[in-house]
N, C-alpha and C positions, 0 to 999 in steps of 0.2 A: 446662672449656668448656660451658657449658648450652644449646648450640645446638640447636633442636627436630627438626632436618632433618638431624642425623647421630645413628648410632646407635653407642653408646659402648661395647657389650657385647662387640665384638670387636675384633681392633688394626688391622682395616680400616675407612676410614670408608665408609660408604655411605649415601649418600643417598636420603632416604624418598621415594617419588612424592610432588608436589604435590597437594593436594585439589582435584578439580575445581570450577570454578565456574560459578556459572549454572543450567545442567541443561536440561532440554525442548528438547535439539535445538536450542541456543542462541537461541530465540523469547524469551529475556529479556534477549539484548542489543540494546545499539542497531542492529546490523546485523539482527538477528531481527526486530524490531519495524518498522524500515523496507521490510524483504522482505514482511514480513506485511500491511502498511499497502499496498502496490503490487502485490502479488498479489490481497487481497482487493476491491481497485478495477477490476481487470481482470475477477474473478469476479461483482462486480454486474452491471458494464454486459454482458457476454456472456447474464446471465441476463434481465435485461432485453430484449436484442436476440433472443435463441431462444425464450423463452417469455412471450410480453406478457400473456397470459392474466391472470387478476387470483389464481387459487390459487397457480400455480409465481411469479407475479411479485412478490409478496410476501416471498419466500424472496429475490430479488434486493434487495428494501428492507432486508430484516434485514441482509444481506452488506454493504450499503453503510453501514447503520448502525453495524456494528462496524467497519469501515475508518474513519469520521469518529471514533468513539470511538478508537480506538489513535493516530491519527494526532492529534487533538486534544489526548489526554491526555498524548503525550509531546513537543509542540511546543515547551513552554517549557523542559524539562530534557533533557537529554543532551548527546551531543557534538555540536559544531557543522554537522558535515556532516551528522548524522542529522536536526537542525531542519531544514535546507533538505527533506530529502527528506518529512517529515510538511507541510510548508507546501505543496509539492509534489502531493501527495495531497488535501491540503484544497482547494485550487485546483480540482484534476480533478475531484473529485466535484462541487463546488459549480456550476462553468462548465458540466460537463456534464450536469447533472440538470437545472439551468436551460435549457438550450437543448434536451434530449430533452423536457420538460414544455411547453415554450412551441411547439414544433413539433406536439405531439400536441394541444395545443388548437384547433390549426387543423381538427381532424378535428369537431370541433363546428358549424363553417358547412359543411359539405357534405364530399362523397366525392371531389370535385376534387381536394382539395390533397393526396390519398393518394399520389400520386406524388412531392410536395413531402416530406412526412412520412418517407417510407421513405428515400428519400437523404439526406436529415437525418439521418436517424436511423443510417444506413451511414457515414456523415461522422464522425458524435460517436463510434460505434465504434470507427473508423480512427484518430481524434485520441487517441481513451482509449489503443489499442493502441501508438501510436507513445510517448506519454508516459509511461506504467507500463512499456515495456519499456525505453526509455530508463533510467527510475527503478531498476528493477530491474537491470539489469546496474551501475550507478554504485554501488548500496546494496551488491551483492557485491562491489566493489572498493572500497568504503569509501572513496566518492568523493562530494563535494558536488554537489549541482545547480547549474550555473551561474546560472541566475536563475531562482528558485523561484516569485517572484511573477509571472513573463511568461505569456501566452498560449499561446505555441507549445511552446519547449523551455528 
């Protein structure tokens, strides 16, 4: 018997432990990539909300670009449930950033829109928190997003 899982030195058959795959705390797996994309999405909007000034807001931009790179790079390959998560992350980032930018452009017309801009940013952050929170839970369970192209959930 030439099976590499058995040690034929002793008369007792012992199984050798299977080598670990992936490495890196599972970040190379489909589940890890989906969790990382959702976490980076949450981080990007949290940085945008709490640090709107340009020196630190650039860090939020970098985190958002990293989330887009992970989601777009893995959108076409991977398990079917993971594809729904990457599509979900991309839509969350694009729609959230578009609404955030359009509301911020209102400040160019005067400070009368400041209250509207603040409430819009709070609404976008709550929306991202709900979408990415649900995505994190479903990704940890390896379940697909029911409607990844939907605007709500």
